C-alpha positions as CSV (number, residue, x, y, z in Angstrom):
1,M,208.5,109.9,-85.4
2,A,205.5,111.9,-84.5
3,C,204.2,111.6,-81.0
4,A,200.6,110.7,-80.6
5,Q,198.6,113.2,-78.5
6,V,196.4,111.7,-75.9
7,Q,193.1,113.5,-75.3
8,L,192.1,113.4,-71.7
9,P,188.5,113.4,-70.8
10,H,187.0,116.8,-69.7
11,F,185.9,115.5,-66.3
12,L,189.5,114.8,-65.3
13,F,190.4,118.5,-65.9
14,F,187.3,119.5,-63.8
15,D,188.3,117.2,-60.9
16,H,191.9,118.5,-61.0
17,S,190.6,122.1,-61.0
18,L,188.2,121.4,-58.2
19,N,191.0,119.8,-56.1
20,F,193.2,122.8,-56.8
21,M,190.5,125.2,-55.7
22,Q,189.9,123.2,-52.5
23,S,193.6,123.3,-51.7
24,I,193.6,127.1,-52.0
25,F,190.5,127.8,-49.9
26,T,190.9,125.1,-47.3
27,P,192.7,126.6,-44.3
28,P,195.7,124.8,-42.9
29,G,195.2,122.6,-39.9
30,I,196.0,124.3,-36.6
31,Q,196.9,122.3,-33.6
32,F,194.7,123.8,-30.9
33,S,196.5,121.8,-28.3
34,G,197.6,122.8,-24.8
35,T,201.0,121.3,-25.5
36,N,201.6,123.4,-28.6
37,A,204.4,125.9,-27.7
38,R,202.6,129.0,-28.9
39,I,199.3,128.0,-27.4
40,K,201.1,127.3,-24.1
41,W,202.8,130.7,-24.3
42,I,199.3,132.4,-24.7
43,N,198.0,130.3,-21.8
44,D,200.8,131.4,-19.5
45,K,200.5,135.1,-20.4
46,M,196.7,135.1,-20.1
47,R,196.6,133.2,-16.8
48,P,196.2,136.3,-14.6
49,F,193.4,137.6,-16.8
50,I,191.6,134.2,-16.8
51,K,191.8,134.0,-13.0
52,R,190.4,137.6,-12.8
53,P,188.2,138.1,-15.9
54,I,187.2,141.6,-14.7
55,L,190.8,142.6,-15.7
56,L,190.2,141.3,-19.2
57,L,187.0,143.2,-19.4
58,L,188.7,146.4,-18.2
59,V,191.0,146.5,-21.3
60,P,188.4,147.7,-23.9
61,W,187.0,150.2,-21.3
62,V,190.4,151.7,-20.8
63,I,190.9,152.0,-24.6
64,Y,187.4,153.3,-25.3
65,P,187.6,156.7,-23.4
66,L,191.2,157.2,-24.6
67,F,190.1,156.6,-28.2
68,D,187.1,158.9,-27.7
69,V,189.2,161.7,-26.2
70,L,191.9,161.5,-28.9
71,S,189.4,161.3,-31.8
72,T,187.4,164.2,-30.5
73,Y,190.5,166.3,-30.0
74,Y,192.3,165.7,-33.3
75,L,189.2,165.5,-35.5
76,K,187.7,168.6,-33.9
77,L,184.5,166.8,-33.1
78,D,181.7,168.2,-31.0
79,S,181.9,167.0,-27.4
80,S,179.3,166.7,-24.7
81,G,181.8,167.2,-22.0
82,I,183.8,165.1,-19.5
83,P,180.8,164.4,-17.2
84,F,178.9,162.8,-20.2
85,A,182.0,160.8,-21.2
86,L,182.6,159.5,-17.6
87,I,178.9,158.6,-17.1
88,T,178.8,156.8,-20.5
89,T,182.0,154.9,-19.7
90,V,180.8,153.7,-16.3
91,I,177.3,152.7,-17.5
92,G,178.9,151.0,-20.5
93,F,181.3,149.1,-18.3
94,L,178.5,147.9,-16.0
95,S,176.5,146.9,-19.0
96,S,179.5,144.8,-20.2
97,C,179.6,143.1,-16.8
98,I,176.0,142.1,-17.2
99,Y,176.7,140.7,-20.7
100,F,180.0,139.1,-19.7
101,F,179.1,137.4,-16.4
102,W,175.3,136.8,-16.9
103,L,174.0,136.9,-20.5
104,F,176.6,135.1,-22.6
105,P,177.4,132.3,-20.1
106,S,173.7,131.5,-19.7
107,L,173.0,131.5,-23.4
108,V,175.9,129.1,-24.1
109,Y,175.9,126.9,-21.0
110,S,172.5,127.0,-19.4
111,K,169.7,124.7,-20.4
112,N,167.1,127.2,-19.6
113,P,168.6,130.7,-20.1
114,M,165.4,132.7,-20.4
115,F,165.3,133.7,-16.7
116,I,168.9,135.1,-16.9
117,V,168.1,136.8,-20.2
118,G,165.1,138.5,-18.6
119,L,167.2,139.6,-15.6
120,S,169.9,140.9,-17.9
121,S,167.4,142.9,-20.0
122,I,166.0,144.4,-16.8
123,G,169.5,145.3,-15.6
124,I,170.3,147.0,-18.9
125,I,167.1,149.0,-18.9
126,C,167.7,150.1,-15.3
127,L,171.3,151.2,-16.2
128,S,169.9,153.3,-19.1
129,V,167.4,155.0,-16.9
130,L,170.1,155.6,-14.3
131,K,172.2,157.2,-17.0
132,Y,169.4,159.5,-18.1
133,F,168.9,160.9,-14.5
134,L,172.6,161.1,-13.8
135,L,173.0,163.3,-16.9
136,Q,170.3,165.6,-15.7
137,I,171.9,165.8,-12.2
138,V,175.3,166.9,-13.6
139,G,173.7,169.5,-15.8
140,V,174.0,167.7,-19.2
141,I,170.7,168.0,-21.0
142,P,170.1,164.7,-22.7
143,H,167.9,164.2,-25.8
144,P,164.2,163.7,-25.4
145,P,163.4,160.2,-24.0
146,L,162.6,158.5,-27.3
147,I,165.7,159.9,-29.0
148,F,167.8,159.1,-26.0
149,A,166.4,155.5,-25.9
150,A,167.3,155.1,-29.6
151,Y,170.9,156.3,-29.1
152,E,171.2,154.1,-26.0
153,L,170.0,151.1,-28.0
154,M,172.7,151.7,-30.6
155,R,175.3,152.1,-27.9
156,Q,174.2,149.0,-26.1
157,W,174.5,147.1,-29.4
158,V,178.1,148.3,-29.7
159,F,178.8,147.3,-26.1
160,L,177.2,143.9,-26.8
161,V,179.5,143.2,-29.8
162,V,182.6,144.4,-28.0
163,T,181.8,142.4,-24.9
164,F,181.0,139.3,-26.9
165,T,184.4,139.5,-28.6
166,V,186.2,139.7,-25.3
167,W,184.1,136.9,-23.8
168,G,184.7,134.7,-26.8
169,F,188.4,135.2,-26.4
170,Y,188.1,134.5,-22.7
171,A,186.1,131.3,-23.3
172,L,188.6,130.1,-25.9
173,I,191.6,130.6,-23.6
174,R,189.7,128.9,-20.8
175,A,188.9,126.0,-23.1
176,L,192.6,125.7,-24.1
177,Q,193.7,125.8,-20.5
178,E,191.3,123.1,-19.5
179,K,192.3,121.0,-22.6
180,H,195.9,121.4,-21.5
181,V,195.1,120.1,-18.0
182,T,193.1,117.2,-19.6
183,E,196.0,116.3,-21.9
184,I,198.4,116.3,-18.9
185,R,196.0,114.0,-17.0
186,F,195.6,111.8,-20.0
187,D,199.4,111.4,-20.3
188,K,199.6,110.5,-16.6
189,L,196.7,108.0,-17.0
190,R,198.4,106.5,-20.1
191,I,201.6,105.9,-18.1
192,V,199.6,104.4,-15.3
193,H,197.7,102.2,-17.8
194,N,201.0,101.0,-19.4
195,N,202.2,100.1,-15.9
196,A,199.0,98.4,-15.2
197,Q,199.3,96.4,-18.4
198,L,202.7,95.1,-17.2
199,S,201.8,94.5,-13.6
200,P,198.8,92.2,-13.9
201,H,200.5,89.7,-16.2
202,F,203.6,89.6,-14.0
203,T,201.5,89.2,-10.8
204,L,199.3,86.5,-12.2
205,N,202.2,84.5,-13.6
206,L,204.2,84.8,-10.4
207,I,201.2,83.7,-8.2
208,G,200.6,80.9,-10.7
209,D,204.1,79.6,-10.3
210,I,203.8,79.8,-6.6
211,S,200.5,78.0,-6.7
212,A,202.0,75.2,-8.8
213,K,204.9,74.7,-6.3
214,S,202.5,74.7,-3.4
215,L,200.5,71.7,-4.7
216,K,203.0,69.1,-3.5
217,Y,203.1,70.6,0.0
218,S,199.5,71.6,0.6
219,P,196.6,70.9,-1.7
220,E,194.5,73.2,0.4
221,L,196.9,76.1,-0.1
222,F,196.9,75.3,-3.8
223,D,193.1,75.6,-3.9
224,D,193.2,78.9,-2.0
225,L,195.8,80.4,-4.4
226,N,193.8,79.3,-7.4
227,H,190.7,81.1,-6.1
228,F,192.9,84.2,-5.5
229,I,194.2,84.0,-9.1
230,T,190.6,83.8,-10.3
231,I,189.7,87.0,-8.4
232,L,192.8,88.8,-9.7
233,R,192.2,87.7,-13.3
234,Y,188.6,88.8,-13.1
235,A,189.5,92.2,-11.6
236,Y,192.0,92.9,-14.3
237,L,189.5,92.1,-17.1
238,D,188.8,95.1,-19.4
239,N,185.5,96.7,-18.4
240,D,184.6,97.4,-22.0
241,K,184.8,93.8,-23.0
242,F,182.1,91.1,-22.8
243,N,181.8,89.7,-19.4
244,S,179.7,86.5,-19.2
245,L,177.4,85.3,-16.5
246,A,179.6,82.3,-16.0
247,S,182.7,84.5,-15.3
248,E,180.7,86.5,-12.8
249,I,179.5,83.3,-11.0
250,E,183.1,81.9,-11.0
251,A,184.4,85.1,-9.5
252,L,181.6,85.0,-7.0
253,F,182.6,81.5,-5.9
254,S,186.2,82.7,-5.4
255,Y,185.1,85.8,-3.6
256,L,183.0,83.7,-1.1
257,H,186.0,81.3,-0.7
258,G,188.2,84.3,0.2
259,Q,185.7,85.5,2.8
260,K,185.7,82.0,4.3
261,I,189.5,82.2,4.6
262,R,189.3,85.6,6.3
263,F,186.7,84.9,8.9
264,G,187.1,81.1,9.4
265,E,184.7,79.8,12.0
266,D,182.9,83.1,12.3
267,F,181.6,82.8,8.8
268,Y,178.0,81.7,8.6
269,V,176.7,81.7,5.1
270,K,174.3,79.3,3.4
271,E,174.8,79.4,-0.4
272,K,172.6,77.8,-3.0
273,I,174.4,78.8,-6.2
274,D,173.6,76.4,-9.0
275,P,176.9,75.1,-10.5
276,E,175.1,74.9,-13.9
277,L,175.4,78.7,-14.0
278,L,179.1,78.2,-14.9
279,N,178.0,77.0,-18.3
280,F,176.2,80.2,-19.3
281,D,179.2,81.9,-21.0
282,D,177.1,83.3,-23.8
283,L,174.9,85.5,-21.5
284,Y,176.1,88.9,-20.5
285,M,176.5,90.1,-16.9
286,P,177.9,93.6,-16.1
287,K,181.3,93.2,-14.3
288,L,181.2,93.1,-10.5
289,L,177.4,93.5,-10.4
290,L,176.7,90.4,-8.3
291,I,179.9,90.8,-6.3
292,T,178.8,94.4,-5.4
293,L,175.5,93.0,-4.0
294,I,177.4,90.4,-2.0
295,E,179.9,92.9,-0.8
296,N,177.1,95.0,0.6
297,V,176.0,92.0,2.7
298,F,179.4,91.8,4.3
299,K,179.7,95.5,4.7
300,H,176.3,96.2,6.3
301,G,175.1,92.8,7.4
302,I,175.8,90.4,10.3
303,F,177.3,87.1,9.1
304,Q,178.8,85.9,12.4
305,D,175.4,84.8,13.9
306,P,174.9,81.0,13.6
307,K,171.2,81.5,14.4
308,M,170.7,83.8,11.5
309,P,173.2,82.9,8.7
310,V,173.4,84.9,5.5
311,S,171.4,83.2,2.7
312,I,172.7,83.5,-0.9
313,E,170.8,81.9,-3.8
314,A,171.4,82.0,-7.5
315,K,169.6,79.9,-10.2
316,M,168.4,79.9,-13.8
317,W,164.9,79.1,-14.9
318,Y,163.1,79.4,-18.3
319,G,160.3,81.7,-19.1
320,E,158.3,82.6,-22.2
321,E,159.7,81.1,-25.5
322,N,162.1,79.1,-23.4
323,S,164.2,82.2,-22.7
324,P,166.5,82.0,-19.7
325,V,165.6,84.0,-16.5
326,F,168.3,84.5,-14.0
327,N,167.3,84.9,-10.3
328,F,169.6,86.0,-7.5
329,S,168.6,86.7,-3.9
330,T,170.2,87.4,-0.5
331,Q,168.9,87.6,3.0
332,N,170.9,88.7,6.0
333,K,170.6,90.2,9.4
334,I,171.5,93.8,10.0
335,S,172.1,95.9,13.1
336,E,168.9,97.6,14.2
337,G,168.9,101.3,13.4
338,L,171.9,100.9,11.0
339,P,171.1,102.9,7.8
340,L,172.2,101.3,4.6
341,E,175.1,103.3,3.2
342,K,174.3,104.8,-0.2
343,T,177.7,104.8,-1.7
344,G,178.5,105.6,-5.3
345,F,179.2,102.0,-6.0
346,G,176.3,100.3,-4.3
347,I,172.8,99.3,-5.0
348,E,171.9,102.5,-6.9
349,T,174.8,101.8,-9.2
350,V,173.5,98.3,-9.8
351,R,170.1,99.7,-10.6
352,N,171.6,102.1,-13.2
353,L,173.5,99.2,-14.8
354,L,170.4,97.1,-14.9
355,D,168.3,99.9,-16.4
356,Y,171.0,100.3,-19.2
357,F,171.7,96.7,-20.0
358,F,168.4,94.9,-19.2
359,Q,165.2,96.7,-19.8
360,N,163.0,94.2,-18.0
361,A,165.3,93.4,-15.1
362,R,163.9,93.9,-11.6
363,L,165.8,94.6,-8.4
364,T,163.8,94.8,-5.1
365,T,164.9,95.3,-1.6
366,S,163.0,95.1,1.7
367,T,163.7,95.4,5.4
368,N,161.6,93.5,8.0
369,G,162.9,94.4,11.4
370,A,166.5,93.3,11.5
371,V,166.4,91.3,8.3
372,F,167.3,92.7,4.9
373,S,166.2,90.9,1.8
374,L,167.3,91.5,-1.8
375,N,165.9,89.9,-5.0
376,L,167.2,90.3,-8.5
377,T,165.5,88.9,-11.6
378,I,167.0,89.3,-15.1
379,P,164.9,87.9,-18.0
380,Y,167.4,87.4,-20.8
381,A,165.9,88.3,-24.1
382,K,167.1,86.9,-27.4
383,S,168.8,90.2,-28.3
384,N,170.2,92.9,-26.1
385,Q,171.6,95.8,-28.2
386,T,173.4,97.4,-25.2
387,W,175.6,94.4,-24.5
388,P,179.3,95.0,-25.3
389,D,180.8,93.2,-28.2
390,R,182.5,89.9,-27.5
């Protein structure tokens, strides 16, 4: 029985050939990782040179005069003498230092490298002029100035290429070493994160069980533990996830309850926080934003004075097109002459968060004698593209 021959379309042969060519010319993947054994070996061997890059730069300038002497001797080339070779080597090494430590780093890392480029150019010109006069001093008659400048330009180009090769190798090793350190830190953070994943659930469940048992002995203790659980659950919430205004207000209530427990009769705070805010679970609020503002009150303010209690107000009203506008304000007494501490996680951080998540939000602060006032207004628009996904 004759077998039927199947004619494949021409484009299938073309695709097959193209894939074959790509497999030939595509280089294999290389794991440029600090944990790779060979990369780690290179890192270990190069560590003294990376700590003292001048040693790495000396390598080509030790090889250069040796190669020059040997090639001149064995190839019977004309020589300008040892003084010329020494001066050329020293000037070349100094030129490489300018390229290595000034020019290349500024071109790669600096946002405005033109100043350093200008200084580097002036330095190279000064070295070339110095070489010209040194050759005259030692009795080596150099070429006329224009021809000498042309030869020096060619030499500087060679020095530039050689130095860039060394600097590129140095930058690569530095990057690999920093990547290795980053990978080690990441592994440690991953272990800490895994422990943190286990610990919160265990802690919350344990306190929840204790809270349930305390109900029949002390309803007040049961209420205190529930507020504590609310704070813990809120603190363990993933920062990248959606945090609602309702969750922030609930945590704020629990935070204030905890402060009441701590200070007892010395706690003088008048709070007017609208309970209806607990229903706004569809509006976003950056995590710990309101609590940060309240914490500043207890950190810098005086809340033990019955004549001047701390005032905390939070409410929602509706503006244009019936869009909700959140208002939060505090007023508290401060010690006279006490500067407000500008910590990394304070009012300035709150301003940055507001600028990012709410374009029209407004945060104002004022000090009138011994009274500090803060007012926050967030007009919630219908769409906020910078809100995290739910």
